[in-house]
FIMAR-229191 format. One record per residue: chain; z, y, x of N, C-alpha, C in turn. Coordinates in pm, whole numbers. Layout:
REM FIMAR-229191
(pt "A" (Z Y X) (Z Y X) (Z Y X))
...
//
This chain:
REM FIMAR-229191
(pt "A" (-1381 -1746 -317) (-1502 -1692 -269) (-1621 -1739 -143))
(pt "A" (-1690 -1701 -139) (-1787 -1756 -50) (-1739 -1755 82))
(pt "A" (-1769 -1883 149) (-1754 -1868 312) (-1803 -1702 372))
(pt "A" (-1677 -1711 522) (-1694 -1558 504) (-1842 -1611 648))
(pt "A" (-1890 -1708 684) (-2014 -1716 749) (-2125 -1660 644))
(pt "A" (-2153 -1701 570) (-2250 -1720 430) (-2224 -1565 434))
(pt "A" (-2138 -1492 349) (-2143 -1402 302) (-2160 -1279 439))
(pt "A" (-2088 -1352 553) (-2106 -1193 670) (-2271 -1185 742))
(pt "A" (-2331 -1329 739) (-2431 -1318 765) (-2568 -1334 668))
(pt "A" (-2501 -1307 564) (-2623 -1265 447) (-2713 -1355 398))
(pt "A" (-2650 -1475 369) (-2743 -1603 337) (-2796 -1570 166))
(pt "A" (-2888 -1603 135) (-2929 -1584 -1) (-2910 -1674 -74))
(pt "A" (-2865 -1795 -61) (-2812 -1903 -187) (-2697 -1820 -239))
(pt "A" (-2674 -1792 -392) (-2527 -1764 -415) (-2435 -1899 -381))
(pt "A" (-2343 -1878 -377) (-2196 -1948 -393) (-2170 -1953 -525))
(pt "A" (-2108 -2057 -569) (-2055 -2059 -703) (-1877 -2014 -712))
(pt "A" (-1852 -1983 -587) (-1733 -1914 -565) (-1763 -1743 -537))
(pt "A" (-1880 -1724 -490) (-1918 -1601 -469) (-1935 -1517 -609))
(pt "A" (-1973 -1590 -703) (-2012 -1517 -824) (-1903 -1551 -933))
(pt "A" (-1813 -1623 -894) (-1669 -1614 -960) (-1644 -1481 -936))
(pt "A" (-1601 -1440 -811) (-1528 -1338 -729) (-1643 -1229 -735))
(pt "A" (-1784 -1246 -785) (-1845 -1090 -730) (-1763 -957 -823))
(pt "A" (-1797 -853 -766) (-1731 -762 -817) (-1753 -695 -957))
(pt "A" (-1649 -663 -1039) (-1681 -669 -1170) (-1711 -530 -1229))
(pt "A" (-1764 -575 -1361) (-1850 -413 -1378) (-1793 -430 -1538))
(pt "A" (-1780 -286 -1621) (-1708 -299 -1758) (-1576 -342 -1745))
(pt "A" (-1550 -442 -1833) (-1427 -447 -1890) (-1343 -540 -1773))
(pt "A" (-1433 -565 -1645) (-1355 -614 -1527) (-1286 -514 -1425))
(pt "A" (-1391 -381 -1444) (-1312 -255 -1394) (-1183 -234 -1456))
(pt "A" (-1209 -221 -1610) (-1042 -183 -1665) (-974 -277 -1651))
(pt "A" (-999 -442 -1669) (-872 -508 -1553) (-826 -497 -1488))
(pt "A" (-888 -470 -1350) (-852 -422 -1268) (-750 -288 -1234))
(pt "A" (-803 -177 -1315) (-724 -72 -1322) (-611 -103 -1399))
(pt "A" (-580 -205 -1502) (-454 -225 -1549) (-374 -292 -1445))
(pt "A" (-451 -374 -1391) (-361 -425 -1294) (-289 -361 -1186))
(pt "A" (-405 -258 -1189) (-349 -146 -1023) (-228 -79 -1104))
(pt "A" (-198 -49 -1255) (-95 7 -1251) (23 -72 -1255))
(pt "A" (27 -194 -1282) (144 -305 -1271) (162 -273 -1133))
(pt "A" (23 -271 -1003) (69 -263 -868) (140 -159 -867))
(pt "A" (145 -42 -947) (188 98 -909) (373 68 -954))
(pt "A" (399 -5 -1089) (535 -34 -1134) (604 -66 -1015))
(pt "A" (542 -171 -940) (578 -294 -878) (619 -190 -725))
(pt "A" (526 -128 -695) (603 -3 -571) (664 87 -598))
(pt "A" (635 115 -743) (759 245 -780) (896 202 -783))
(pt "A" (926 67 -823) (1042 21 -836) (1127 1 -700))
(pt "A" (1021 -30 -623) (1076 -84 -542) (1143 24 -408))
(pt "A" (1105 134 -449) (1209 256 -366) (1352 215 -396))
(pt "A" (1382 187 -549) (1547 140 -514) (1568 67 -514))
(pt "A" (1468 -62 -499) (1517 -192 -436) (1530 -170 -264))
(pt "A" (1480 -106 -225) (1428 -74 -46) (1566 21 -5))
(pt "A" (1617 146 -79) (1747 222 -128) (1873 155 -90))
(pt "A" (1867 51 -200) (1976 -55 -175) (1969 -123 -65))
(pt "A" (1861 -186 -31) (1846 -340 104) (1888 -236 219))
(pt "A" (1884 -130 232) (1879 -72 371) (2035 -42 405))
(pt "A" (2125 -59 244) (2259 -31 274) (2321 -182 309))
(pt "A" (2289 -277 325) (2348 -403 281) (2220 -488 437))
(pt "A" (2103 -440 498) (2059 -481 629) (2027 -349 724))
(pt "A" (1996 -364 822) (1943 -221 917) (1781 -244 895))
(pt "A" (1749 -129 856) (1656 -62 791) (1494 -176 865))
(pt "A" (1483 -211 1051) (1406 -237 1088) (1414 -409 1070))
(pt "A" (1548 -477 1056) (1581 -600 1016) (1518 -636 879))
(pt "A" (1541 -585 771) (1491 -567 663) (1340 -562 628))
(pt "A" (1292 -470 677) (1142 -462 708) (1057 -589 792))
(pt "A" (1125 -662 909) (1044 -786 915) (1100 -913 829))
(pt "A" (1209 -900 747) (1218 -1007 653) (1121 -1031 582))
(pt "A" (1119 -913 504) (1010 -895 378) (908 -899 422))
(pt "A" (850 -893 547) (685 -870 564) (655 -1031 588))
(pt "A" (756 -1106 699) (750 -1220 723) (749 -1327 590))
(pt "A" (864 -1301 464) (827 -1381 370) (713 -1313 315))
(pt "A" (674 -1247 312) (509 -1220 213) (420 -1310 317))
(pt "A" (412 -1307 422) (300 -1330 452) (317 -1493 454))
(pt "A" (422 -1541 488) (407 -1699 467) (399 -1744 310))
(pt "A" (429 -1642 212) (411 -1693 102) (235 -1688 46))
(pt "A" (167 -1622 136) (38 -1540 101) (3 -1665 153))
(pt "A" (60 -1684 259) (-69 -1773 351) (-62 -1960 260))
(pt "A" (94 -1941 223) (114 -2076 183) (43 -2136 56))
(pt "A" (17 -2016 -57) (-45 -1994 -159) (-162 -2031 -136))
(pt "A" (-233 -1978 -65) (-372 -1945 6) (-415 -2099 32))
(pt "A" (-363 -2153 134) (-400 -2320 152) (-332 -2437 55))
(pt "A" (-269 -2409 1) (-233 -2499 -130) (-339 -2482 -244))
(pt "A" (-449 -2365 -269) (-517 -2347 -374) (-626 -2387 -305))
(pt "A" (-653 -2416 -134) (-816 -2448 -106) (-863 -2340 -65))
(pt "A" (-821 -2235 -10) (-879 -2147 4) (-977 -2130 126))
(pt "A" (-1012 -2119 148) (-1129 -2104 290) (-1082 -2014 401))
(pt "A" (-1077 -2069 511) (-1023 -1992 588) (-1121 -1887 688))
(pt "A" (-1144 -1775 707) (-1252 -1730 778) (-1305 -1775 926))
(pt "A" (-1384 -1751 979) (-1458 -1759 1127) (-1343 -1680 1219))
(pt "A" (-1327 -1752 1348) (-1243 -1703 1424) (-1236 -1538 1439))
(pt "A" (-1355 -1510 1469) (-1394 -1357 1504) (-1358 -1271 1348))
(pt "A" (-1346 -1321 1229) (-1278 -1215 1111) (-1121 -1214 1140))
(pt "A" (-1079 -1380 1132) (-970 -1348 1150) (-889 -1286 1268))
(pt "A" (-914 -1252 1376) (-860 -1213 1467) (-876 -1026 1406))
(pt "A" (-1025 -1006 1351) (-1006 -904 1343) (-938 -815 1176))
(pt "A" (-892 -883 1118) (-792 -926 993) (-628 -875 1092))
(pt "A" (-564 -973 1168) (-469 -978 1269) (-492 -819 1272))
(pt "A" (-629 -757 1350) (-569 -648 1428) (-550 -556 1328))
(pt "A" (-629 -534 1178) (-618 -419 1118) (-472 -500 1008))
(pt "A" (-400 -579 1076) (-320 -590 986) (-172 -566 1089))
(pt "A" (-171 -514 1188) (-112 -465 1294) (-98 -323 1222))
(pt "A" (-224 -264 1194) (-195 -121 1149) (-123 -85 1046))
(pt "A" (-198 -191 932) (-147 -157 768) (-10 -223 742))
(pt "A" (60 -341 809) (186 -357 756) (249 -380 883))
(pt "A" (188 -337 1004) (282 -350 1113) (363 -171 1139))
(pt "A" (246 -140 1206) (255 16 1302) (269 98 1188))
(pt "A" (231 44 1066) (239 197 938) (396 188 942))
(pt "A" (492 60 899) (600 70 880) (723 109 995))
(pt "A" (660 115 1141) (729 180 1234) (717 329 1211))
(pt "A" (627 337 1181) (609 492 1197) (688 567 1105))
(pt "A" (645 480 1009) (687 530 870) (830 610 844))
(pt "A" (920 443 913) (1085 450 910) (1096 569 1004))
(pt "A" (1061 549 1090) (1095 644 1229) (1086 781 1169))
(pt "A" (958 783 1126) (938 955 1117) (1035 1014 990))
(pt "A" (1057 921 882) (1187 996 760) (1276 975 819))
(pt "A" (1327 932 947) (1460 902 996) (1443 1084 1090))
(pt "A" (1335 1137 1086) (1343 1233 1222) (1291 1383 1082))
(pt "A" (1260 1360 983) (1251 1458 920) (1272 1488 727))
(pt "A" (1273 1577 694) (1313 1560 510) (1211 1466 454))
(pt "A" (1269 1382 375) (1203 1286 261) (1088 1327 225))
(pt "A" (1154 1469 135) (994 1556 79) (896 1599 182))
(pt "A" (937 1625 277) (823 1646 367) (707 1486 382))
(pt "A" (818 1393 460) (768 1283 422) (624 1219 334))
(pt "A" (703 1227 194) (661 1190 107) (494 1290 66))
(pt "A" (497 1411 127) (393 1515 65) (277 1472 162))
(pt "A" (347 1397 300) (243 1365 413) (171 1193 339))
(pt "A" (196 1167 300) (240 1018 274) (112 1052 145))
(pt "A" (151 1127 67) (69 1143 -44) (-61 1248 3))
(pt "A" (-124 1259 69) (-202 1285 130) (-337 1161 133))
(pt "A" (-295 1040 148) (-341 906 179) (-455 934 118))
(pt "A" (-459 925 21) (-609 913 -108) (-719 1023 -8))
(pt "A" (-665 1141 38) (-745 1241 100) (-790 1199 237))
(pt "A" (-714 1124 308) (-762 1079 422) (-839 924 426))
(pt "A" (-808 878 307) (-918 751 283) (-1074 827 238))
(pt "A" (-1077 923 161) (-1178 963 123) (-1266 1001 234))
(pt "A" (-1180 1084 362) (-1247 1161 465) (-1288 1074 569))
(pt "A" (-1214 945 565) (-1296 871 663) (-1365 762 619))
(pt "A" (-1343 716 475) (-1500 677 439) (-1603 750 449))
(pt "A" (-1580 882 382) (-1726 998 404) (-1772 987 549))
(pt "A" (-1690 948 631) (-1741 994 803) (-1818 851 838))
(pt "A" (-1733 741 782) (-1838 611 835) (-1920 593 701))
(pt "A" (-1980 701 654) (-2072 633 561) (-2070 557 435))
(pt "A" (-1956 527 414) (-1950 419 316) (-1885 421 189))
(pt "A" (-1865 578 199) (-1820 621 5) (-1917 758 35))
(pt "A" (-1942 810 -98) (-2010 898 -127) (-1892 949 -266))
(pt "A" (-1834 1087 -242) (-1710 1145 -305) (-1768 1268 -390))
(pt "A" (-1768 1274 -540) (-1860 1384 -585) (-1717 1484 -590))
(pt "A" (-1769 1585 -633) (-1667 1724 -660) (-1594 1704 -740))
(pt "A" (-1606 1693 -853) (-1495 1630 -962) (-1410 1535 -907))
(pt "A" (-1476 1395 -832) (-1373 1310 -740) (-1287 1383 -664))
(pt "A" (-1329 1479 -569) (-1268 1520 -493) (-1142 1606 -546))
(pt "A" (-1213 1672 -656) (-1112 1765 -713) (-995 1663 -789))
(pt "A" (-1002 1546 -802) (-931 1469 -861) (-802 1426 -780))
(pt "A" (-857 1412 -621) (-777 1326 -530) (-697 1435 -509))
(pt "A" (-715 1556 -488) (-668 1709 -476) (-568 1702 -582))
(pt "A" (-564 1731 -697) (-490 1729 -831) (-372 1632 -821))
(pt "A" (-429 1502 -750) (-327 1421 -751) (-228 1475 -671))
(pt "A" (-248 1482 -540) (-178 1557 -440) (-93 1642 -488))
(pt "A" (-171 1717 -532) (-72 1836 -557) (69 1786 -654))
(pt "A" (9 1710 -766) (131 1658 -860) (253 1604 -773))
(pt "A" (186 1512 -665) (290 1445 -557) (368 1551 -529))
(pt "A" (319 1662 -510) (405 1822 -399) (555 1839 -513))
(pt "A" (464 1837 -676) (545 1891 -762) (633 1821 -794))
(pt "A" (629 1668 -767) (726 1579 -851) (849 1579 -713))
(pt "A" (822 1564 -586) (866 1588 -488) (981 1702 -454))
(pt "A" (879 1801 -435) (944 1920 -419) (1008 1953 -586))
(pt "A" (1030 1952 -632) (1081 1927 -765) (1248 1850 -757))
(pt "A" (1243 1806 -655) (1374 1735 -657) (1464 1710 -514))
(pt "A" (1391 1782 -441) (1388 1828 -286) (1567 1905 -284))
(pt "A" (1615 1872 -188) (1736 1962 -120) (1710 1983 -12))
(pt "A" (1699 2105 46) (1641 2123 214) (1822 2148 243))
(pt "A" (1761 2050 377) (1884 2090 432) (1858 2124 589))
(pt "A" (1935 2209 614) (1920 2294 728) (1917 2182 912))
(pt "A" (1819 2190 972) (1774 2093 1077) (1736 1993 1048))
(pt "A" (1733 1942 963) (1702 1815 911) (1557 1783 971))
(pt "A" (1430 1863 965) (1280 1813 957) (1281 1840 1124))
(pt "A" (1209 1796 1183) (1142 1800 1300) (1016 1789 1298))
(pt "A" (931 1873 1395) (784 1840 1450) (750 1702 1462))
(pt "A" (820 1647 1534) (796 1498 1555) (808 1402 1436))
(pt "A" (884 1412 1369) (904 1327 1248) (792 1323 1125))
(pt "A" (747 1496 1110) (605 1497 1077) (512 1443 1118))
(pt "A" (506 1452 1268) (387 1356 1311) (390 1212 1325))
(pt "A" (476 1179 1299) (520 1059 1301) (490 971 1154))
(pt "A" (499 1067 1046) (463 1069 905) (318 1038 945))
(pt "A" (258 1147 915) (112 1183 960) (46 1021 1027))
(pt "A" (76 983 1158) (40 878 1184) (62 728 1109))
(pt "A" (172 740 1023) (141 612 934) (88 646 820))
(pt "A" (16 768 765) (-74 790 656) (-200 722 721))
(pt "A" (-230 805 845) (-327 796 914) (-383 632 945))
(pt "A" (-260 567 952) (-268 398 1012) (-332 299 850))
(pt "A" (-237 397 777) (-296 314 627) (-418 328 579))
(pt "A" (-451 492 573) (-594 508 543) (-705 452 616))
(pt "A" (-656 418 755) (-804 382 819) (-785 201 839))
(pt "A" (-664 151 808) (-669 18 751) (-736 -27 604))
(pt "A" (-736 109 524) (-745 85 365) (-897 69 381))
(pt "A" (-966 182 478) (-1105 198 486) (-1198 75 565))
(pt "A" (-1126 9 683) (-1155 -56 768) (-1190 -216 686))
(pt "A" (-1072 -202 645) (-1056 -307 540) (-1151 -360 436))
(pt "A" (-1178 -271 360) (-1270 -290 213) (-1382 -342 263))
(pt "A" (-1501 -397 387) (-1605 -455 382) (-1548 -615 374))
(pt "A" (-1477 -601 446) (-1387 -772 468) (-1360 -810 307))
(pt "A" (-1331 -722 216) (-1261 -793 104) (-1397 -883 51))
(pt "A" (-1532 -869 40) (-1628 -918 -31) (-1651 -1041 82))
(pt "A" (-1613 -1045 173) (-1643 -1195 255) (-1521 -1296 262))
(pt "A" (-1408 -1223 221) (-1253 -1306 252) (-1172 -1317 128))
(pt "A" (-1125 -1412 61) (-1066 -1409 -80) (-939 -1350 -52))
(pt "A" (-874 -1271 -156) (-733 -1196 -199) (-671 -1244 -90))
(pt "A" (-601 -1364 -148) (-490 -1448 -111) (-518 -1449 84))
(pt "A" (-623 -1556 99) (-598 -1550 231) (-619 -1387 336))
(pt "A" (-674 -1278 316) (-747 -1148 337) (-555 -1070 347))
(pt "A" (-491 -1117 244) (-338 -1057 249) (-260 -1107 321))
(pt "A" (-269 -1237 333) (-160 -1347 425) (-205 -1332 563))
(pt "A" (-337 -1304 599) (-363 -1282 776) (-321 -1166 798))
(pt "A" (-369 -1063 716) (-320 -924 736) (-170 -899 744))
(pt "A" (-88 -955 675) (54 -946 625) (112 -1018 779))
(pt "A" (46 -1125 838) (107 -1185 950) (66 -1091 1068))
(pt "A" (0 -1025 1060) (-44 -940 1166) (51 -802 1161))
(pt "A" (129 -795 1044) (214 -707 1093) (366 -763 1128))
(pt "A" (393 -866 1151) (519 -954 1184) (531 -939 1331))
(pt "A" (450 -937 1421) (492 -913 1595) (561 -758 1592))
(pt "A" (498 -634 1559) (543 -517 1601) (688 -500 1556))
(pt "A" (690 -533 1413) (812 -597 1330) (953 -647 1359))
(pt "A" (888 -730 1412) (994 -853 1525) (1034 -774 1633))
(pt "A" (946 -714 1727) (992 -658 1813) (1086 -531 1816))
(pt "A" (1078 -489 1712) (1143 -373 1680) (1275 -399 1644))
(pt "A" (1325 -537 1593) (1400 -540 1480) (1482 -672 1546))
(pt "A" (1424 -705 1687) (1494 -822 1750) (1640 -762 1729))
(pt "A" (1714 -637 1832) (1826 -622 1818) (1898 -578 1672))
(pt "A" (1852 -567 1579) (1928 -544 1443) (1919 -695 1411))
(pt "A" (1834 -780 1411) (1890 -933 1391) (1956 -1032 1446))
(pt "A" (1978 -1004 1538) (2087 -1016 1599) (2209 -993 1573))
(pt "A" (2234 -880 1526) (2343 -802 1543) (2394 -808 1385))
(pt "A" (2324 -845 1283) (2355 -891 1151) (2419 -1006 1134))
(pt "A" (2532 -978 1026) (2609 -1088 1008) (2569 -1148 894))
(pt "A" (2535 -1234 899) (2461 -1276 768) (2522 -1377 663))
(pt "A" (2691 -1391 685) (2746 -1470 607) (2775 -1349 496))
(pt "A" (2807 -1251 550) (2851 -1109 487) (2700 -1051 368))
(pt "A" (2622 -1078 424) (2502 -1058 313) (2507 -1104 202))
(pt "A" (2522 -991 90) (2545 -1044 -54) (2422 -1100 -134))
(pt "A" (2408 -1190 -227) (2345 -1240 -298) (2234 -1100 -344))
(pt "A" (2257 -1009 -397) (2203 -887 -408) (2107 -831 -336))
(pt "A" (2136 -868 -176) (2035 -813 -88) (1952 -935 -76))
(pt "A" (1977 -1062 -77) (1871 -1176 -53) (1766 -1117 -166))
(pt "A" (1834 -1087 -290) (1713 -1055 -408) (1625 -975 -404))
(pt "A" (1709 -806 -291) (1618 -718 -261) (1503 -772 -171))
(pt "A" (1520 -889 -36) (1411 -926 10) (1359 -1019 -62))
(pt "A" (1390 -1079 -165) (1251 -1146 -267) (1159 -1021 -331))
(pt "A" (1262 -984 -393) (1148 -859 -454) (1058 -772 -396))
(pt "A" (1084 -714 -277) (1052 -660 -179) (913 -754 -106))
(pt "A" (954 -868 -57) (865 -927 1) (777 -1030 -67))
(pt "A" (804 -1047 -200) (706 -1148 -280) (659 -1072 -392))
(pt "A" (705 -973 -456) (646 -886 -544) (575 -742 -514))
(pt "A" (670 -689 -415) (603 -572 -387) (496 -615 -268))
(pt "A" (505 -695 -166) (426 -724 -27) (307 -838 -44))
(pt "A" (336 -934 -175) (257 -1032 -187) (193 -1025 -302))
(pt "A" (265 -1002 -438) (136 -965 -571) (109 -833 -550))
(pt "A" (143 -716 -510) (112 -648 -570) (-11 -589 -453))
(pt "A" (-6 -621 -343) (-85 -626 -248) (-244 -690 -261))
(pt "A" (-226 -783 -319) (-323 -916 -393) (-405 -808 -491))
(pt "A" (-338 -755 -562) (-357 -642 -662) (-483 -550 -585))
(pt "A" (-361 -483 -461) (-455 -377 -422) (-575 -413 -327))
(pt "A" (-531 -549 -316) (-708 -573 -254) (-798 -626 -347))
(pt "A" (-765 -668 -493) (-888 -685 -589) (-944 -500 -593))
(pt "A" (-854 -424 -632) (-891 -278 -660) (-990 -229 -554))
(pt "A" (-993 -232 -393) (-1063 -219 -265) (-1185 -278 -329))
(pt "A" (-1224 -423 -327) (-1336 -509 -389) (-1405 -416 -514))
(pt "A" (-1375 -426 -627) (-1409 -362 -692) (-1457 -228 -735))
(pt "A" (-1368 -173 -721) (-1345 11 -768) (-1340 57 -635))
(pt "A" (-1296 53 -502) (-1322 112 -382) (-1195 165 -367))
(pt "A" (-1224 186 -212) (-1104 247 -154) (-1038 380 -229))
(pt "A" (-1087 439 -216) (-1081 596 -311) (-1017 572 -407))
(pt "A" (-1082 530 -512) (-1013 517 -636) (-863 422 -627))
(pt "A" (-890 293 -532) (-766 228 -563) (-684 356 -476))
(pt "A" (-657 352 -411) (-580 447 -316) (-520 606 -403))
(pt "A" (-597 579 -554) (-547 688 -659) (-436 654 -697))
(pt "A" (-459 511 -743) (-342 471 -797) (-192 470 -771))
(pt "A" (-238 478 -592) (-64 473 -572) (-13 575 -540))
(pt "A" (-60 739 -605) (-23 877 -616) (65 800 -778))
(pt "A" (56 732 -831) (158 654 -948) (343 685 -877))
(pt "A" (337 599 -808) (437 523 -731) (541 636 -783))
(pt "A" (551 761 -706) (657 875 -743) (705 892 -861))
(pt "A" (613 902 -931) (640 932 -1095) (742 794 -1146))
(pt "A" (661 715 -1135) (765 580 -1144) (889 558 -1120))
(pt "A" (889 560 -985) (1045 574 -912) (1127 694 -983))
(pt "A" (1069 818 -997) (1153 900 -1057) (1185 866 -1235))
(pt "A" (1082 799 -1284) (1177 747 -1405) (1253 646 -1385))
(pt "A" (1247 539 -1289) (1303 468 -1314) (1471 502 -1236))
(pt "A" (1452 608 -1168) (1593 646 -1132) (1640 714 -1205))
(pt "A" (1591 799 -1304) (1607 837 -1412) (1724 760 -1558))
(pt "A" (1655 624 -1561) (1718 497 -1610) (1797 457 -1570))
(pt "A" (1799 419 -1446) (1869 318 -1380) (2000 418 -1329))
(pt "A" (2020 515 -1272) (2094 634 -1174) (2119 745 -1271))
(pt "A" (2025 778 -1383) (2073 868 -1464) (2036 1039 -1376))
(pt "A" (1940 1021 -1342) (1862 1140 -1208) (1769 1214 -1348))
(pt "A" (1835 1285 -1387) (1758 1380 -1496) (1611 1429 -1418))
(pt "A" (1495 1427 -1472) (1346 1484 -1414) (1376 1642 -1440))
(pt "A" (1368 1729 -1335) (1328 1875 -1348) (1203 1886 -1432))
(pt "A" (1172 2008 -1432) (1057 2076 -1522) (967 2054 -1403))
(pt "A" (939 2085 -1300) (845 2063 -1149) (794 1963 -1142))
(pt "A" (892 1842 -1159) (868 1724 -1156) (776 1635 -1286))
(pt "A" (837 1705 -1376) (770 1627 -1524) (586 1721 -1529))
(pt "A" (584 1825 -1451) (448 1894 -1429) (363 1827 -1355))
(pt "A" (470 1747 -1226) (410 1724 -1133) (318 1570 -1189))
(pt "A" (423 1491 -1274) (385 1383 -1327) (218 1381 -1428))
(pt "A" (230 1548 -1483) (94 1560 -1544) (16 1545 -1528))
(pt "A" (13 1635 -1376) (-101 1648 -1306) (-187 1516 -1215))
(pt "A" (-69 1436 -1154) (-88 1295 -1105) (-176 1229 -1198))
(pt "A" (-167 1256 -1341) (-223 1147 -1446) (-350 1241 -1451))
(pt "A" (-370 1334 -1485) (-475 1402 -1492) (-553 1377 -1352))
(pt "A" (-543 1389 -1261) (-615 1388 -1146) (-685 1243 -1087))
(pt "A" (-577 1122 -1181) (-615 993 -1198) (-723 946 -1271))
(pt "A" (-725 1023 -1389) (-836 1030 -1503) (-983 1112 -1436))
(pt "A" (-921 1191 -1376) (-1037 1275 -1357) (-1113 1188 -1254))
(pt "A" (-1066 1173 -1131) (-1108 1064 -1033) (-1167 920 -1062))
(pt "A" (-1117 896 -1188) (-1142 746 -1253) (-1327 768 -1298))
(pt "A" (-1328 878 -1355) (-1437 957 -1437) (-1555 977 -1362))
(pt "A" (-1498 1050 -1225) (-1631 1090 -1137) (-1632 1000 -986))
(pt "A" (-1481 981 -980) (-1436 916 -837) (-1592 908 -714))
(pt "A" (-1508 827 -627) (-1608 799 -532) (-1690 662 -528))
(pt "A" (-1776 643 -513) (-1923 533 -494) (-1883 457 -399))
(pt "A" (-1974 323 -342) (-1976 284 -242) (-2126 296 -183))
(pt "A" (-2133 380 -84) (-2251 421 -10) (-2346 315 -15))
//
């Protein structure tokens, strides 16, 4: 991709790499959407992977292992393929954004889920596309049509049906603090997504993903210092390391590169809507792997999610 200096300061001469990575239209958009479906599959399967991994590792220890692995892999590949490093100001900006999108988000989400019902947490996180659209609208970076907004809300309704269809309410399990923490996590990811989008035209996806992932390591490392010291590394089974590899290399590396491509090609709101497919995919994986038969509300929710995604795809948000 073009050098950040030229891109951010508005050079007139097009760089060959800039032409190669220019926002796609037509078939390029369709390819991006297919890749985002692959991203949703990776993240959907990751729910089962993470569920197993947290039985082997302390949650904070698992978090920092996979994020550090992803950061190292992304930066190594970016360097090996000769990607250009952004200027210092842009680098620090990406690191700061990474503390939100890959550090603070994970900390708030894990802490919030521990203090509230998982269904409540999922419903709050499902509102992320709405937060992205609102923040983008307030910043003047996106225009969302009425049909696009209906698509976002329909997808969120579908998420509610999927989650509540299999939810079991436990007395005393939910707290106001837990809900507030998860809401903070959703706002962190939404803010990260909107503020990152302009930089996706200035920095190639691999470098951008690596730097922002690296920005998430310090807060996670601080939180995981004690769990890491207490971990019996010799007792960790091969399947546990396999979970780290899947979550670090696929969920946080391959899928994130696809996410950043979506931000650049079709914008943050429509990209965020593909994330709404995760619970549906996670439900299907649990059905196949664990024998958990979906209930009628969950199936109806899956239909609503796909309908909302299609509606948002046809009307969606456009860059201002």
